[in-house]
Structure formats: structure tokens, C-alpha cells
C-alpha positions in Angstrom: 6.8 37.5 -6.5 10.1 35.7 -6.7 10.9 32.7 -8.8 10.3 30.2 -6.2 6.7 31.7 -5.1 5.8 31.6 -9.1 7.3 27.9 -9.2 4.9 26.9 -5.5 2.2 28.4 -7.0 2.1 26.8 -10.2 2.7 23.6 -8.3 -0.5 24.1 -6.1 -2.6 24.5 -9.4 -1.0 21.4 -10.5 -1.5 19.5 -7.0 -5.1 20.3 -7.1 -5.6 18.7 -10.7 -3.6 15.8 -9.7 -6.4 15.5 -6.8 -9.1 15.4 -9.2 -7.6 12.6 -11.0 -7.2 10.9 -8.0 -11.0 11.5 -7.2 -11.9 10.2 -10.9 -10.1 6.9 -9.8 -11.9 6.6 -6.4 -15.3 7.1 -8.4 -14.5 4.3 -10.9 -13.6 2.2 -8.2 -16.8 2.7 -6.0 -19.8 4.3 -7.7 -19.2 4.8 -11.4 -21.7 3.2 -13.4 -20.4 0.0 -15.3 -21.0 1.5 -18.3 -19.3 4.5 -18.2 -15.8 2.9 -18.4 -14.9 3.8 -22.1 -15.9 7.8 -21.4 -13.7 7.4 -18.3 -10.9 6.4 -20.0 -10.9 9.4 -22.2 -11.3 11.4 -19.3 -8.4 9.9 -17.6 -6.3 10.2 -20.9 -7.1 13.9 -21.1 -6.6 14.8 -17.6 -3.0 12.7 -17.7 -2.0 15.2 -20.8 -3.0 18.1 -18.9 -0.9 16.8 -15.7 2.2 15.8 -17.8 2.0 19.0 -19.5 2.3 20.9 -16.1 4.8 18.8 -15.2 7.2 19.5 -18.2 6.3 23.1 -18.7 9.4 25.1 -19.7 8.7 27.3 -17.1 9.2 25.1 -14.3 12.8 24.3 -15.8 13.4 28.0 -16.2 12.4 28.6 -12.3 14.5 25.3 -11.2 17.6 26.7 -12.8 17.4 30.3 -11.6 16.4 29.1 -8.0 19.5 29.1 -5.9 18.7 25.9 -3.1 20.8 27.3 -0.7 18.7 30.6 -0.4 15.6 28.5 1.0 14.7 26.7 4.2 14.6 23.2 4.8 11.0 23.3 3.6 11.8 24.8 0.7 14.6 22.9 0.0 12.6 19.5 0.3 9.8 21.2 -2.1 12.5 22.0 -4.8 13.8 18.4 -4.5 10.5 17.1 -5.2 9.7 19.2 -8.1 13.0 18.6 -9.8 12.8 15.0 -9.5 9.8 14.8 -11.0 10.6 17.2 -13.5 13.6 15.3 -14.8 11.7 12.2 -14.5 8.6 13.3 -16.6 10.5 15.3 -19.5 11.9 11.9 -20.3 8.7 10.6 -21.1 6.7 11.2 -24.4 3.5 12.8 -23.7 2.2 10.3 -26.3 3.3 7.5 -24.1 1.9 9.1 -21.0 -1.6 9.6 -22.5 -1.5 6.0 -23.9 -0.9 4.7 -20.5 -3.7 6.5 -18.7 -6.0 5.6 -21.3 -5.5 2.1 -21.5 -4.6 1.6 -17.6 -8.3 3.2 -17.0 -10.0 0.7 -19.3 -8.0 -2.0 -18.1 -9.4 -1.8 -14.9 -12.8 -2.9 -15.9 -11.6 -5.6 -18.1 -9.2 -7.0 -15.3 -12.5 -7.1 -13.4 -14.3 -9.0 -15.7 -11.5 -11.7 -16.4 -11.2 -12.1 -12.6 -14.6 -13.0 -12.2 -14.5 -15.2 -15.4 -11.3 -16.8 -14.1 -10.0 -16.1 -17.8 -6.5 -15.0 -18.0 -6.2 -15.8 -21.6 -9.0 -13.2 -22.1 -7.2 -10.7 -20.0 -3.5 -11.3 -21.5 -3.5 -9.4 -24.8 -4.4 -6.1 -22.7 -1.7 -7.2 -20.0 0.6 -7.7 -22.6 0.2 -4.1 -24.1 0.7 -2.2 -20.8 3.7 -4.3 -20.1 5.1 -3.2 -23.2 4.1 0.4 -22.6 5.9 0.1 -19.2 9.2 -1.5 -20.9 8.9 1.8 -23.2 8.6 4.1 -20.3 11.0 2.4 -18.1 13.6 2.8 -20.8 12.9 6.2 -21.3 13.2 7.2 -17.5 16.4 5.0 -16.8 18.3 6.9 -19.3 21.0 4.0 -19.5 20.4 3.0 -15.9 18.5 -0.3 -14.8 15.0 0.2 -16.0 13.0 -1.5 -13.2 15.1 0.7 -10.5 13.8 3.7 -12.9 10.1 2.5 -12.3 10.8 1.7 -8.6 11.8 5.1 -7.6 8.1 6.3 -8.6 7.5 4.4 -5.4 10.4 4.2 -3.4 12.8 7.2 -4.1 16.2 6.3 -3.7 15.6 2.3 -3.5 17.1 -0.3 -5.9 16.3 -3.7 -6.8 19.7 -4.9 -5.9 19.1 -3.3 -2.4 15.8 -4.7 -1.7 16.9 -8.3 -3.2 19.8 -8.2 -0.8 17.0 -7.5 2.2 14.3 -9.8 0.6 16.7 -12.9 0.9 17.4 -12.1 4.4 13.9 -12.1 5.2 13.1 -15.5 3.3 15.1 -18.2 5.4 13.6 -17.1 8.7 10.0 -16.7 7.7 10.0 -20.1 5.7 11.4 -21.6 9.1 8.8 -19.7 11.2 6.3 -21.1 9.0 7.0 -24.8 9.0 7.3 -24.3 12.5 3.6 -22.9 13.1 2.0 -25.0 10.5 3.6 -28.1 12.4 2.4 -27.0 15.5 0.3 -29.1 17.8 -1.9 -26.1 18.7 -3.7 -25.1 15.9 -6.4 -22.1 16.3 -10.0 -22.8 15.8 -11.1 -20.4 13.1 -13.8 -17.9 13.4 -17.0 -19.4 11.5 -20.6 -18.4 10.9 -22.6 -15.5 9.3 -21.8 -12.1 10.1 -24.5 -9.3 9.2 -22.5 -7.1 6.4 -24.4 -3.8 7.6 -23.5 -4.6 11.0 -20.0 -5.0 9.7 -20.1 -1.7 8.0 -21.1 0.0 11.4 -18.0 -1.5 13.1 -15.7 -0.5 10.6 -16.5 3.2 11.2 -16.1 2.7 14.8 -12.6 1.0 14.4 -11.4 3.8 11.8 -12.4 6.3 14.4 -10.5 4.8 17.2 -7.5 4.7 15.2 -7.7 8.5 14.6 -9.6 8.6 11.2 -11.3 12.0 11.0 -15.0 11.5 9.3 -15.2 15.5 8.5 -12.5 15.0 6.2 -13.2 11.5 5.0 -15.7 8.8 4.2 -15.8 5.0 4.0 -17.1 3.0 1.1 -17.0 -0.4 -0.2 -14.5 -1.6 -3.3 -13.4 -4.9 -4.8 -10.0 -4.2 -3.8 -9.8 -1.8 -0.6 -7.5 1.5 -1.2 -7.3 4.8 0.0 -7.3 7.7 -2.0 -6.6 11.6 -1.3 -4.6 13.8 0.9 -5.2 16.8 3.0 -8.7 17.6 3.6 -10.5 15.2 1.8 -8.8 11.6 2.5 -11.3 8.4 1.3 -10.9 5.1 2.3 -12.8 1.7 1.0 -13.4 -1.5 2.8 -15.2 -4.9 1.5 -17.4 -7.3 3.6 -18.2 -10.9 3.6 -20.9 -12.7 5.5 -18.4 -15.2 6.4 -15.2 -13.2 7.0 -15.7 -10.3 9.1 -12.3 -10.0 9.9 -11.6 -9.2 6.2 -13.7 -6.1 6.6 -11.9 -5.3 10.0 -8.7 -5.2 8.9 -9.1 -3.9 5.5 -10.5 -1.1 7.1 -7.6 -0.8 10.0 -5.1 -1.2 7.2 -6.5 1.6 5.1 -7.3 4.1 8.0 -3.2 3.7 8.5 -3.0 5.1 5.1 -5.6 7.6 5.7 -4.3 8.9 8.9 -0.9 9.4 7.4 -2.4 11.7 4.7 -4.6 13.3 7.1 -1.9 14.3 9.9 0.6 15.8 7.7 1.3 19.3 8.7 -1.5 21.6 7.2 1.0 24.4 6.0 2.2 21.6 3.2 -1.4 21.4 1.7 -1.3 21.3 -2.1 2.5 21.2 -2.1 4.9 18.4 -3.1 5.3 17.9 0.7 1.5 17.5 1.4 1.5 13.5 0.7 3.1 10.5 2.1 6.8 10.7 0.9 6.7 7.1 -0.4 4.7 4.0 -0.7 7.1 2.0 1.7 6.5 4.5 4.5 2.7 4.7 3.6 2.6 1.0 3.8 4.4 0.8 7.3 1.5 2.7 8.8 -1.1 0.7 7.3 0.7 -2.5 8.4 1.7 -1.1 11.7 -1.8 0.0 12.3 -3.3 -3.3 11.0 -1.2 -5.7 12.6 1.4 -4.8 15.5 -1.6 -2.8 16.7 -5.0 -4.2 15.6 -3.9 -7.8 16.0 -2.3 -7.8 19.4 -3.6 -9.7 22.0 -4.6 -6.2 23.9 -6.4 -4.9 21.4 -8.0 -8.2 20.2 -9.3 -8.8 23.3 -11.4 -5.4 23.3 -12.4 -6.0 19.8 -13.5 -9.6 20.9 -16.3 -7.9 23.1 -17.1 -5.5 20.2 -17.8 -8.8 17.9 -20.3 -9.8 20.6 -22.2 -6.8 20.6 -22.3 -6.5 16.9 -22.9 -10.2 16.0 -24.1 -12.2 18.9 -22.4 -15.1 20.3 -19.9 -16.8 18.1 -18.2 -20.2 17.9 -15.2 -18.7 19.6 -15.9 -18.4 23.2 -12.9 -16.1 25.0 -10.8 -13.3 24.3 -7.7 -15.8 23.9 -9.2 -17.9 21.5 -10.3 -14.6 19.4 -7.0 -13.2 19.4 -5.6 -16.7 18.0 -8.1 -16.8 15.3 -7.6 -13.3 14.1 -3.9 -14.2 13.5 -4.2 -17.9 12.4 -1.8 -18.8 9.9 -3.1 -21.2 7.2 -2.4 -21.9 3.7 -4.0 -19.4 1.0 -3.7 -17.9 -2.3 -4.6 -14.7 -1.5 -2.2 -12.2 -0.6 -4.2 -9.3 1.1 -5.7 -12.4 2.9 -2.6 -13.7 4.1 -1.4 -14.0 7.7 1.7 -11.7 8.6 4.0 -14.9 8.4 3.4 -15.5 4.8 2.4 -12.2 3.5 6.0 -11.1 2.4 6.4 -14.5 0.7 3.6 -13.4 -1.4 5.2 -10.3 -2.2 8.6 -11.5 -3.0 6.8 -13.6 -5.7 5.5 -11.0 -7.3 8.7 -8.6 -7.0 10.7 -11.5 -9.0 8.0 -12.0 -11.9 7.6 -8.3 -12.2 11.3 -7.8 -12.6 11.6 -10.4 -15.3 8.4 -8.9 -17.3 10.2 -5.8 -17.5 13.4 -7.0 -18.2 11.8 -9.0 -21.0 13.0 -12.2 -19.1 9.3 -13.3 -19.0 6.5 -12.7 -21.5 2.8 -12.2 -20.7 1.9 -15.4 -22.7 3.9 -17.4 -20.0 3.0 -15.4 -16.8 0.3 -17.6 -15.7 2.4 -20.8 -15.8 5.2 -19.2 -14.2 3.2 -18.0 -11.5 1.5 -21.1 -10.8 4.9 -22.8 -10.6 6.5 -20.5 -8.3 3.3 -20.5 -6.2 3.6 -24.2 -5.7 7.3 -24.1 -4.9 6.8 -21.5 -2.4 3.5 -22.4 -0.6 3.4 -26.0 -1.6 -0.2 -25.6 -2.9 -1.1 -25.9 -6.4 -3.4 -22.7 -7.8 -6.5 -23.8 -8.8 -7.8 -20.9 -10.9 -6.6 -17.6 -12.1 -8.6 -15.5 -9.8 -6.5 -17.1 -7.1 -3.3 -16.8 -9.1 -2.0 -14.3 -11.2 -5.2 -12.2 -11.6 -6.1 -11.7 -7.6 -4.4 -8.0 -7.8 -5.2 -5.2 -9.7 -1.5 -3.4 -9.9 -0.2 -4.8 -13.0 -3.6 -4.5 -14.8 -3.1 -0.4 -14.1 0.3 -0.2 -14.8 1.8 0.0 -11.4 5.0 -1.8 -11.7 7.8 -1.2 -9.1 5.1 -0.7 -6.5 5.0 -4.5 -5.0 8.2 -4.4 -3.2 7.2 -1.5 -1.2 4.7 -3.7 0.8 7.4 -5.6 2.3 9.6 -2.6 2.8 6.8 -1.1 4.5 6.5 -4.2 7.0 10.3 -3.8 7.5 9.5 -0.2 8.4 6.7 -1.1 10.9 8.7 -3.5 12.6 11.6 -0.7 13.2 8.9 2.0 14.2 7.0 -1.0 16.6 10.5 -1.7 18.4 11.0 2.3 19.2 7.5 2.8 20.0 7.5 -0.4 22.6 11.0 1.2 24.1 9.1 4.6 24.8 5.6 3.4 25.7 5.7 0.6 28.3 1.8 1.0 28.8 1.0 0.7 25.3 -1.2 -2.3 25.8 -3.1 -0.8 28.6 -4.2 1.4 26.3 -5.2 -0.9 23.5 -7.0 -2.8 25.6 -9.8 -0.2 26.3 -9.8 0.1 22.4 -8.0 3.4 22.9 -5.4 3.7 19.9 -4.9 7.9 20.4 -1.5 7.5 22.3 0.2 5.5 19.8 -1.5 7.0 16.8 -0.5 10.3 18.1 3.2 9.0 18.7 3.3 8.2 14.8 1.9 11.6 13.9 4.5 13.3 15.7 7.3 11.0 14.6 6.5 10.3 10.9 3.0 11.3 9.6 3.2 15.2 10.2 6.5 15.4 8.0 4.8 14.3 5.1 7.3 14.4 2.2 9.9 16.9 4.3 12.5 14.1 4.4 13.9 11.2 2.3 12.3 7.6 3.0 15.1 6.4 5.0 15.9 9.5 6.6 12.5 9.6 7.9 12.5 6.1 9.3 15.8 6.6 10.9 14.8 9.9 12.5 11.3 8.5 13.8 13.2 5.2 15.1 16.7 6.2 16.2 18.3 3.9 13.9 18.8 2.8 10.2 16.1 0.4 8.9 16.6 -3.2 8.9 14.7 -6.4 8.3 15.7 -7.6 12.0 13.1 -5.9 14.1 10.2 -7.3 12.0 11.8 -11.0 12.0 12.1 -10.7 15.8 8.6 -9.5 16.6 7.1 -12.4 14.2 9.2 -14.8 16.0 8.1 -13.7 19.5 4.4 -13.1 18.2 3.8 -16.6 16.6 6.2 -18.4 19.1 3.2 -17.4 21.8 0.6 -18.1 19.8 1.5 -21.4 18.7 2.9 -22.5 21.9 6.5 -23.3 20.0 
């Protein structure tokens, strides 16, 4: 074999081990016994050491130096780009730091869940402070003199910078706030869905919905978790959801959201399996898939008309009497604390809050001891509501507890990408609503599969979105879509 073949053979084994690490995480969040957490932390740390050693193996550096990129085709050059980026980053992080982070974040998941259940931020703060300290060390090592937060962001959205995102978010905020104020002040407020909804029937419906949006159950499964997520790639891609007897929309839209993530992974060209191209290229692009499935498609008037009839079959008569009222209920804008339960109008405002706070944490402008007060003050200023308890405030998300600093802004970036994709999709499929009204999402998911999902990591994130949409990404299509949709919903 030549050096490129040697590198790719080594990489396939590394990718396989990474999938095993991901499966341990899935197991921990779904079926692992609570008492197994200390042992799982050691397992995660051990596997982290193995992966870090492979990512920084001197042979990888030698292979990278010896391979001429110009001798490779487009796929080979892209694979080389991903491996080189990871090698350069991983070699800057001491193996002891990587291992300590893996152990601590594995342990902290259980501590966070207990603190969230008890509304005890003070009890969790020492663990979080240790995580933040380690992430600062990691950021400094990765940045090599550059901006530490940008170094963390690069893990989730290669090529993006905090300054670039800050400018985009500054353009989002005023139109979102103005739209929210108009909507909440409107005379016609939707009636919320109310009642009791059988949770077994909800789970059956979630499987039907996942299939409707193209999820291949032969290579996946749906389980319950406290915080819904998708895990895996290629031939084994799993999703989770959650149910509530009083909130079936939570199960429905969590499932559709995670199906977007999972379908992306399932639809990547099989030739890229267990290579650097065999996964979604960035979290922003990934989030574009989950958000367009959930919102532009799943909450559309056409699709909710079909879903209304499925609700009547699954749960019987409801307080919502017709399909139009059901559409309004599924898109109702309302004050609330929880990001994952937020409506489309306010969702990005939740993300912007977290983006600013975590930048301050990494920069040392904010300490964990002051985080709860900073969160509560900012939330009341942004949403006009005082936070009543920690589980509705800075303990609601697991991200910081597992060290995912730099992740939050990709949620809003994903919404921006979704707005661009939806604009392009609408222009090419004038009969889209006819398909969605029959509960048939195959055509639209096929469009996304062909334009975006099949490429995996072949292109850089911005380039991929530009190729799919025919124009560079911008926040304008998202804002235009939201203003048109909610003006119709609220008769503004």
C-alpha cells in the first residue's frame, strides 16, 4: 500500500473506535444503570486516551508529510484536510488533559441530572467550575496565541469565528424581538393543546413520524432520554425522544428534529463509511437538517393538517377542533424558560444568551460562581420573565456539564442555514405542500439528501450550503420566512 492507503486504513480503525465511544454515550443516556456512572467514567477516560493516542500517533504526522495532496482526487483531498486539521488540533492538547476532561465530563452528566432534578446549582457549581477551568486550558492550548473561544468553536463549525457569528446574531436580534412583540401583542392568540395523551401511543406515533421523514429503522432505533439526541453514523444511527402525558408536541417535534440529524447521517454516501467524510461536516449544517425537518416542514400548515388527523386516531377527540387551530397550536408563541420547548420566534434569543455567557466564561470575564445570577439577569432582560428555579435557568441544558463549549451558536447558525435551504427548496418545488399534506416527506427529504446529505464531509460547511442553495448563506431568508409565517398565523 502507499502512504495514503496506510493512513486511510489506520483512520478506519480510529473511526470505528470513535463509534464505540459514541455508543457508550448513547448507552449512558438511555439504559445504563444509574449506579454504573463511576465505572463508565473510567471507561470513557480509557477510551479517550486510546483515541487521543491514535489521533496524535507520530505515523499520522509522517503520512501527512509524505502525501502530496495534488496526487489525490477530490475525495482524497477532503479526507486529508479533515485528518490534518484534527492532527494539528489534537497534538496541541496534552493527553492527560484530554483524559481528565473525558473522565470528568462523563461523571458530571449524572451530577448535572441530579442537580437539575433538585434545582441545586450551588451543588453542581464546583464540578462545572472544574470543567470550565479544563476547557480554558484546552482552549489556550488549541488557540496557539489566537482567540481561545474561536479554537473551541472550530470543533463544531470549522472556519467560523465568534466575531462573524456576533455580527450575524446582531442582525437577527432586532427583527426577532420586533416580531415577538407584535405576535405577543396580537388580538388573535391560539388556543394551546390541552388534555391527557397516552405515552405509549405517543411512542408509536413517533416511530411513524420518523419513517415518514425517511428514517431507516433497519439501521436505527428510538429510545427515551432526558435530553433527546441523535447518536452514530453510517449503518447504526440511533435517536431518542421524550414523552409527557400533557405535552405530545414535545415527543412529536423532538422526534422529527432528531430524525433530521439521523437522516443526514444515514444518507451520507456509503463509500465514505468509517472515513473522515462519513459524518456530518459541522454542527451548524447538522442543525440545519434537524430544524428544517422540525419547523419549515413539520410545523407547516400542510403537514400539521395531516398530523391533526393522526392525533385524532392516536388520542381521540381533543380540545382543538379543526386542522387550522391545530396548526396554530403547534406554532404558538408563548413566554417560557426552556430552549428546547421554545417557539421558532424566540428560539434564537435563547441561543444568543448562551453564546454570550459561554464566551465570557471561557475568556474569564465570568466565573461559575456568578453564572446563575448572570443568567437570571440576562434572561429577565431578554424575555421579561424572572427565572423561578435553576432547572428553568442555567441547569436546563446538559452542554456545559459535558464540556461542549462552542456548540451553542451552531444552533442559530443551523437555523440560518435552514432558512436558506427552504428558500431554495420552495423555488424548485412549487407543489411541496401537496406532498406534505399527504404526510409524504419523501420528495423534500430526497432533495436534501441529494443536495446536501450525501456529501458528508466532502465540502467545507459554507461551501456546502452555497452549493445546495445557489447563494452564500445569509440570515435574511430565515427572518423573511419567520415574519411571513407568523404574520399569517397571528393575522398581523
